[in-house]
N, C-alpha and C positions, 0 to 999 in steps of 0.2 A: 658230816652230811649223810643222812640216812636215805633221802629221796633225791634222785638225780633231777636237777632242774636244767632242762635243755636250753641252749643258747638260741638266739634268733636264727631263722633260716639263713643259709648262705646267700649273700647278695650275688648278683650276676658277676661283679668284679671278682669276688672270691671263687665262684665257680670257674671262671676263666683261668685263674691261677692254680686251683686245686686239680682241675681236669684239663691238662694241656691238650691243645688241638692235635699235637703229634701222636697222641695216644688214644686208642679206642678201648673203651671198657668192654671186657668180654665176660667176666664172671664175678659175682658178688656173693660172699658167704657171711652171714650174720650169726654171731653167737649172742644171745640175749639173756640177761639175768631176769628171772621172774620179777613181777611187780611186788608191791607192798603186801606184807602178810602179817598174821599174828605170830607171837613168839613160838618157837618150836617146843618149848616146855613152859608151864606156868612157873613164874618166879616172883619173889618179893610181894607175896600176898600180905605180908606183915605191914606193908606201907599203905594198904588199902586198894592196891591194884587188883581188879577182879580177874579170875582165871579165864572167864569166858567173855569174849568180845562180840558186840552186836554189829559187826561190819561185813557180814557175808550174806547179803540179801538174796543171792542166787539160790540159797538153800530153800527159799520159799517156792521155787519153780523148777525143780529138778525133773529130769525125764529119764526113764529106763527103757531099754530095748526089750520087747516082749515077743516071745515066739508063740504066735497064735496057731490055730489048727493047721492052716495051709500057708500062712504068710507071716510077715513081721508087723508088729504094731509097737506102740509106745505107751508107757504108763507115766502120767504126770503125778508127781508127789511132792510133799513138803517135808523137809527134814527137821527134826528136833533132836537135841542131844540129851541123853539120860546120864545121870551120875549118881553117886552115893549121897544119901541124906544123912542127917545127924545120927540116926540109929542104924545106918548101913542099908536102909531100905532105898528103893529107887525114887529119884526125884528128877524133874526136868531142869536142866541147866539153864540159868538165866544170866542176863547181862547186868551192867551197872544200874540200869533203871528198871530192872525186873523183866526185860525182854525175853521172850521164849523163842521167837522166830528170828532167823538171820544170825544165829550164833555160830561163831567160827570154831572149827576144829583147830588143834595146835598146828601151827605152821601153814595154815590155809590162806590162799590168795584172797585178799579182801576186795571190797567194792572199789577202793581206791587203786589197788593193784591192777584190777581189770581196766580201770580208766587209763592209767598211765601206760600200760602195755598196748592198749588200742591206740593211744596217742603216738607211741613210738612207731607203730605200723603206719600211721598217717604221715609221720615225718619221713619215713623211708619212702613212702609213695611220692611225697612232694619232691624229694631229691632225685630218686631213680626213675620216676615216671614223668612228673611234671617238668622238672628242670633239665635232667640229662637225657630224657627220651630213651632210656636204656631198656625199660620194660614197656609193654603195650598198655594203653589206657584201659582196654577192655579185653578180657580173656574168656575163651570158650572152654578151657581146661587148665589144669595145673601141671601139665606135663613138663613144662620148663622150670618148675619150682620144686626144690627138694626140701621137705619139712621133716624135722625130727625133734623128739623131746625125750627127756629122761622119764623114768617110771613114776616120778614124784608128781602128784596132780598139779601143784602150783606151776610147774614148768610147762606141762602140757596146756593148761588153761591160759597161761601167758602167751604161749605160741599161738593158740587159737585166736586170742584177742588181737595180737599183732598182725596175724594174717587178715583178720577182718578189717583192720585199719588200712592195710596195704591194698587189699582188694575187697572193698565193701560190696554188698549185693548189687549196687548200681553199676559196679565195674565188672560184673560177671554176666554172661549171657544167660538167657532163660534155661538153656539146656546144660548149663555148667554142672558137671558131675561132682560128687563128693571128692575133695582133695585127699591124697594119700598122706598120712602122717606116720613116719617110721618110728618104732620104739624097739628097745631091747629088753631082755630079761635082766634083772639086777645083777646076775652073775656075769653077764657079758657087757655091762654098761661101762663105756669109756667117755661119756659126755660129761662126767665129773670125776674128780679123783676118788677112785673106788676102793678105799681101804677096807671096806667090809668084805669084798670079794678078792682082794689081793693081799695075801698075808705078808709078803715081803714089804709092800708099801706101808702096811700098818706098822711093821717094825721100824721102818725109816721115819715115818711121821711121828711116832711116839718118841723116838730118840731126839729128833730136832725140837719137839715140843718140850721135852725134859731139859734140853740144853738152854732153851729160852727161859724156862723157869729158873734154872740155876744162875743165869745171867742177870735176871731182873728182880727176883723176889726180895732181895735185900738192898735195893737201890733207893735213892731219894724219890724217884718218880713213883715207885710203888708205895713208899711211905706216905706220899701226898694222897694217893688214891685211898689208902686206908684211913687217913685223917678225914677225908671228905665222905667216904661211903661205908666204912666198916660198921657204923651204927645201924645200918639196914641189913647187914649180913646175919645169917643164923648164928646165934651166940655172940654177935658183934665181933666175929673173927676178922682178922686182917685180910685184905685183898691180896691175892697172889695169882700168878699164871695158872697154877693148879689148885686154887682154892675151890670151895664148894658153895655156890656155883663157881665154875672156872671164869677167868677173866673174859674169855670169848663168849661165855654164856651171859655174863653181865652185859656185854656189848650187844648181844642179840636182842635182849629185852629192851635195852636202852634205845636202839635204833628202831625197833618195831613200835614202841610207844611214841617216839618222836615223830614218826610218820603218820600218826593217826590223831583222833580227836581228843578233846579235853577230858572225856570220861575215862580214858585209859592212859593216864599220865603217871609217871613216877614223881617223887619229890624233886624239887628243882635242883638239889645237889647233884643229881645224876647228869644234868645237862651243863654242868660247869665246863666251860670251853677248854681249860687246861687239862682237866681230868679226861675229857673226851679225846683230846689230842694224844695223851699218853696211852690211853686204852687202844686207840687205833694203831699207833706206832708199834706197840708190843704185840698186838694180835697179828699184824701183817708179818712181823718177824717170825712169830710162832708157826703160822700156817704156810708161809711162802719162802722162807729162807732156804729150805731144802732145794727148791727149784733153781735158786741162784748158784748153789755150790756143788750140786751133784748131778751128773749125767744120769745115773740110775734113778734118782728121784724124779727127774723130768720124764724119763722113759716110762716108768710105772704109773706116774700120776696123770700125765697129760699127753704122752707121746703117741698113744693110739689115736686120740682125737686129732692132733695136729698132723699126724700121718694121713688121716682121712681127708683133712682140709687140703693138704698138698697133693694127694693122689687125685682129688677132684680137679685140681688145677691142671695137672699133667694130662688127665683124661680129657679135659676141655681142649687142650692143645692137640691131642692125638685124635680126638673124636672117636674114641673106642668104646664108649659106654661106661667108662670108669669115672665119668663126670657126674654120676648120680642116677642115671637112667636104670642101670642094673639094680641099684639100691632100692628104687621105688617100684621095680618090677616091670620095666618096659618090655614090650613084646619082642623086641629084637635088640638086645644089648650090644651085640657085636657090631651092628650097623649104626647104633646110636639113634634109633628111632623109637619114640615112646608110643603109647596107645593112641595119642591124639595126633601123631604124625610129626611132633616136634623133633628137631635134629640135635638139640643140645640143652642141657640144664643150664640156665643162665643165672638163677637166683636160688640160694640156699638159706634156710633160716632154722636155727635150732634153739629150742627152749631149754635153758640150763640154769646155772647157779653162780653165785659170787666166786666160789672156789674154782669154777671152770674158767672164768674170765681172767682172774688174777694169775692162776697157774699158767695159762696160755701166754700172757704177756710177760710174766717173769721169766718163763723158759726161753723166750725170744730176746731177753735182755731189754725189754721195752716197758718196764714198770717202775723205773727209778723215781723215787720221791712221790709216788702215787699213794693215795689213801685207799682204804678198803672200798671195793666197788659198791656204790649205793644201789638201792632197788632200781630196776629197769635200766641198768647200764647195758651197753652193748659194744661189741667189737665188730667192725666190718673189715673183712679180708677182701680187698679189691684186686683183681688181676686185669692187666691191660696188655694190649698188643700194639706195637708200633704200626702206624698207618702205612709206613713205607714198605712194610713186609708184604710178601705175596698174599693176595686175597684168596688164593685157591685153598680150600680146606685141606688139611693134611689127612691122609687116609691111614688106616691101620695096617695095610698090607706090608708096606716097607718096614714098619716098626716090628710087626710080627716076624718077618723074615730075619730081622737083625737080632731079635731076642734069642738068648741062649736057651736051649731046651732045659726044662726043669721037671722034676718028678711030680710037682703039684703047682697049682696056680697060687697067686698071691692071696686070692679069696679063701681057698681052702686052708692055706697056711695060717691065715688069721683066725678063721672060725672053726678049724678042725674038720671033723667029718660031717658036720651039719650042712646039708645042701638044700637050698630052696629053689634051685634051677639046675639045668643040665651042666655038668662039669665043662663041656665044650663051650658053653656060653660065658664062662668066667672071663673077665677082662684080662688082656695080655698087654705087653708093652712096658713102658717105663714104670708106671704105678709106684710101688714101694721099693723098687730096685734102687739101691744106694747110688748116689751120683758117681762115686768112684768106680762102680761096676758098669757104667753106661759106655757104650761105644761112642766114637766121635760123632757118628751119624745121629745117634740118639740125643747126644748133647746139643747137636745142631737143631733138633726139634724144639728146644727150649729157648733158642735165641729170639730176641726181639719181644720177649714177654717180661712183664714187670709186676711186682706185687707191692701193695701198700696197705698199711694198717691204720684204720681210724678207730679210736676208742672214745666213745661219747663225744663224737665230732671233733676230736683232737687228733692231729697227725702224730703217729708214734715212730720212733727211730729204732731200728734193729742195728745194734752196733757193728755186727759183722758185715753189714752192707755199706759201711762208710769207705772201705778200701777201694782203690782204683779198679775199675772194671767190674765192680759188683753193684753198680747202681746206674740209674739214668743220668746222663751228663747234666750236671748243674743241680741235681736234687738227690741227696743221699737217702731220702725217705722212700724212694722208689727202688726197691731191691730188684735186681735181676731175678727172674724165676729160678735160674740155675743156682744163684747164691742162696736164695731163700730155701730151696729144696736141700741144698747141701747142709744148711744149718739144722733144718728139721730132721734130716737123715741121721744126725748124730744121736738122736734120742727116740727115733721111731722103732718100736719093738718089732722083732721078727716073730716072736711067739710070746705074747703078753701073758697068757695063762701059765706057760712054762716058767717064765721069769718070776711071776708072782709066787710060785711055790718053791723057788730055789733060793739058795744062799741065806736061809733063815737064821743061821747062826753066825753069819759073817758080820764084820764091823759095819755099822750104819753110815759112818762118815768116810768120805774118800780121803786118801792119803794127802792130797793137795786139793785146793779149791778148783773145781772144773767150771770155768766161767760159762754163763749162759749167753746165747746170742751170737755165737761164733761157730765156724766150721771146725 
């Protein structure tokens, strides 16, 4: 399945079961895969598949920010793509029917991708606003919402579309200011497994990919793929994990074509159900088996992001600014007050990729028997508080007094010497401090809080939360926040960049399998 087909909205009976009255929803964090896109590279032109697709009609109405003499303005423009002609001279790229406008760049979010990500935002609105009354119907600012995207345009555009669905113009006041969207430079990006900027992770990922090739290239499954598809390969070469194109590249074009119209389809052999199942199974192993078996793989590939997710949870408990307000530049991070006077970030949404979602779930032991994440998939990390717990907000004073003195804050240890605010304003408290290093008083701060994961509206199970005392009574899918943090602590990096540049000549595989999803 290349496009996620959502189920019907939860019924009221389902809502009553999924959201028990004894629990109060406090924080929701969404990781969303971008919507449908064109292939990241042109492939299989020998089958008649055109390299340029006419599904990006936003290119007809682009806008650029212009610095005028004293003020800012905008320039409306239409984009056309230029390429090489038969004599190497420049020609305008055209689609299957000779279209010049609306032509997609490789890997660009298409019109359908924009539609499905906006629809995802509408679904989130229906659940968290209309049904659960968790977020307000009308907002005057986005202070309570944390938005982030990777530097890849399709992720940012998908996030924008989803936000539009969550809060369309009719749900924003006339004075609503532009929302803040946080991004990072590619060298600092942890919102996807960043092998381009993490040398040690690149070593690990290549080793696991090579192991997958050695396991599968001579199997009956691969012979079946060659029987069905090798006639379309360059030189009619056999299909292999490491063929040219790679098996994962074949899957990329297959899924992108399957998600779009008849003008950009491959021969029907590519859509053979048995072949697709084999491709999906092997690709999942190639890309994600490392997260299942290696703590180091989890730490370098997705540990920074899940550390962020968990820190935002503990920050929401502590009300110390570590729940996202510092990240978006609130005026007073220490007191947890944003520019609009909000006291806490309640909703976070990040535009990312298939490799983000699968890596996160596999690292938590919650991806068993799942297929490759389709376009517009999403994960919802939901944090709840028992209603029987004290309703008085916890302050940071006691937590700061309990914290052991450190030469630098968690913020500076994560980002080095780069400072975007005063060092004294850096969040303190539990944050990324490992569970084993917390005082009993700090552990008590986490009591009565629970974490649950929904993936494409399906409740997921973290195996380490099944044990007695690590989940809500009667439901093992509600992890205690303490147990969830303890699991994530196992692979949250203390110095990601340092770890990325170390152990480059060390073995890639651990001596024994280090199971995911456990403390």
